[in-house]
N, C-alpha and C positions, 0 to 999 in steps of 0.2 A: 504494500500499499504505499509505504513511504515513497518507492522508487516511483512509483505512477504519479504521486505528487510531485515529485522532482521534475521529472520528465514533463508534466503540463506545465509547472513553472516556466521551466527553461522553453517550452515552444509557446508560450504567452507573448503576444505581440506587445513592444514597448514604443509610445509614443515618439517618433523620431523629431529632433528639432535642428535646424541650421537658422543661423544669423541672419535675419534680413539685410541684402546689401546696403551698403550705405547710402544715403541720399546724394544725388549730385551735388558740388558746391555751386555750381550754376547752369540751370536747364532753361535756356529761352523758350522751349518748346512749353512749358507749363504756363507760360505768360498767355498762353492761345486758349486756355482751357477756361470755360465758366466755372468747373469747380474749384478753381484757386482764386477767384473773384469771390464766387459764394462763400467760400470759406473766411476771406476777408472780412465780407459783410457779417458775417457769423460772429467773427471776433470783435468787430466793433459794435455791434448791437449786445453779445454778452456782457460786454465792459462796460458799455452805457448802463444798462440794468444794473449792474455789481454797483459801481459807483453811487446810481441814485438811491437805491435801497439801503446802502452801510452809510452814506453821508447823512441821509435823512433819518436814520436812526440815530446817529452819533448826535446830531444837532437837536433832534426832538428829545434826545434824555439830557442835555446840557440846559436844554429850556425849562427843564422842571424845577421849581423852587424848591421843593421836598425831595431829599435823595430817593426817598422811598417810593414816590410816585414814578420814576424813570426806570429804564431797563438796566442803568449801571455798567459797569466795565464789563460783567459777565454777558449779559444781554447784547452789547457792542461786539462784543467777540462772538458771539453764536449769529450775530447778523453776519460777518464776515466770511466765517465757515460754513454756516448754512447756504448763502449765495453761491459761494463755490462749489458747493458739492451739488448744487441745484444746476449751475449753468455748465459745468464740466459735463455732466449726465446729459444734458441738452446738446451741447455742442461738440462732443468729444468725436462723435461718427461724421462730423462734417469738417471740422478745422484742426481738431486735436485737443479743443477746449484749453488753450493756453491762459489766455484772459489776464496776462502777465508778461511784459518783455523781458524780464528776468529769466521765466520759464522758457520763453522762446529761444532766448540765447543759449541756455544750458543744453536744450534738446540740438539747435544749431550746431554746437562745438562738438555734441555727440552724433554729429552726421545724421540727426533723425529728420530735419528739415534742410531744404537749400537754402542760399543766402537771398535769393529774390522773396522767398515765401517769408523768411525770416524780416527783412526788411518792410514787408507790406504787410506782416500782422503787427510789429510794432506802432507803425503809422498809424491802423486801424483802431489799436488799441488806446494809444492815447488821443485820438482823436473821439472816440467813444466815452474816454473818461472825462474830458472836456464837457461833452453833452449832456453826460450823466451828471455832473455836479451841477451843471447850470441848469438842469430841470431841478434839483433840489434846490437851488437859490432862488429860483422862478415861483417855486410854490411855498416857499418859507423864507421870505427875503430877510426881515428884520431879524429873527433869531439866527438865520445863519451868519449875518454879519457880525451880531452881538457875541457869538459863542465860537469865533474861529475857524468857521466854515471847512471843518473837518480838515483843515491844512495839517501836514506833519514838518514839524519842528524839533528842535531839541530842547526837551521840558527843563524848567529850572532846577538847578541840583544835579544834572548830569552836564559832564564834558560831550564835546564834540566826538572825541575818541572813544567814549562810552557808548555814543549813538552809532558811530560808524561799525562798532565791534557788534552790537546789539542786531544791526541789519545785517550783516554778513550772515551770523549765527543763524536768524530767522529764517533768513533767504535760504542758506544751506538746508534746513531741514526740510522748508517746503519743497525744493527741488530734489532732493534726496528722495522724498515721498514721492513724487513723481516720476522719478525713474524706477523705483520699487514697484510700484502700484502698477505700472505699465509694461513693466518688463516681460516681454513676449517668451524668454526661455522660462521664466518662474511660471507662467501660465500653460507652457507645455508641460512641464514638471509638475507641476500640483493644480492639473485639471480637475482633479477630484475635490478640489476646495474652492467652490468659486468665489473670486474676488470682486468687488465691485469698486472699482479703482477712483470715481468722486468721492467715495466715503471716507477714505483714509487722508485723502488730498483736502477734502474738507476740515477732517479733525485737525490738520497739520496746521493749517490756517488758523483755526479756532485757538488751538494751544499757545502759537507763537504770538498770537495777539493778548493775550492773558499776560504773558512775560514782559511784553516790549510797548503795550500801550502807554504804560507810566513814563516811559523813556522818552519816545519819540511819536507817539500816537500809532506807531507801527505802519512804515511803508512795507517793506519787503516785496513791493510791487511799483515799480517805476511810473508806469502810467497811472496809477491809483494817486501817488504824490505829485504828478505834474499835472493832472485833471484839475486836483484841488487846488495847487499853486495858481494856477492861471486863473482861475474865476475868482479865490479870495484876493490874489493879486496885494499882499502886503510885503513889507520888506522882510520880517523874521522868516517866514518860509520860503523866502528865493534866497537869503542869506545860508540857509542851511540845505537847501534844495540838493546842492551836489552828493550829500551823505546818500540820498535817497534813490541814487542812480549808481555812485560806486559802490557802495555797501552790497545791494541786490545782484550786481555783475559779478563782484568779487565772489560772494556765497553761490551763485549759480556756475561759475567756473570750479569752484572746489568741490561743490557736489557732484558736476559731471565729470570730472577728474577721476573724485573717490569712486562713483560707481561704475565708469566705463574702466578703468586702469586698475582698480585695487578689487573691487568684489567681482568683476566681470573677468578679471585678469587679461585684459585685451592688449597690454603690452607683452604679457607673457606667452600669450598664444601666437601674437605676430611674430616674435622671437623665435618660438618652436616650430611654427612654419617655415621660417628663413632657414633654421639650421637643418630640417628634414628634405629640403629641397636641394636635389642632387646637383644642380647645376649651379649651385653655391659655392 
């Protein structure tokens, strides 16, 4: 009986996996496809909705005189994390559901998207962020201007170095989660354990907001910070604005390198392939 079980196990098919080919660095042909522009539109609308709901939540909370009447820091963090969960779920099949230039940058570094797609996504995300914050201001103009406009800046008691470090680590957590949740090798290996990718991504955003709202208001998304700074247009957010681009991009770079070259061992695989080639 043991022999039969062993033979059966040996002949049980195992799901094979091959890494998908890297995205081309520049592919002019995709500029002719409707799917390319449809994806950019999806990124624009998703970022617009994300900024409108989250900034309106933050402003509505600040408007309350009694702290017990508002949603509080926890509610704001839930708004950001929950909207990312919803919007990534809705747009993942169309554009990949990036909704964040730092995520797009990390995926570009890992050769998941081409340069033209990455640049168009970033422009669409920033434009959507401006429109989303503009809607929030239009619907609640007076409390918007009185309560900081949802803009990111270094809060009193913290240095710019601390804020930069918080943005780097926060973005690393987010982009690392994106890579892990969407890893095709993991999906092939653990196909018996279904993973809904938007859920861990949304939770990552939620947890990072809990940690960094008191420091910077939480950026980890250059489009979110840019849209709020453009519409609010005060000196302090612009003075600190570089932190909300440099920090997220460094965090995304670190997450992409860690996932691709350490966890996925891309460098070791490439070296092994080089050594096993008889022509080398």
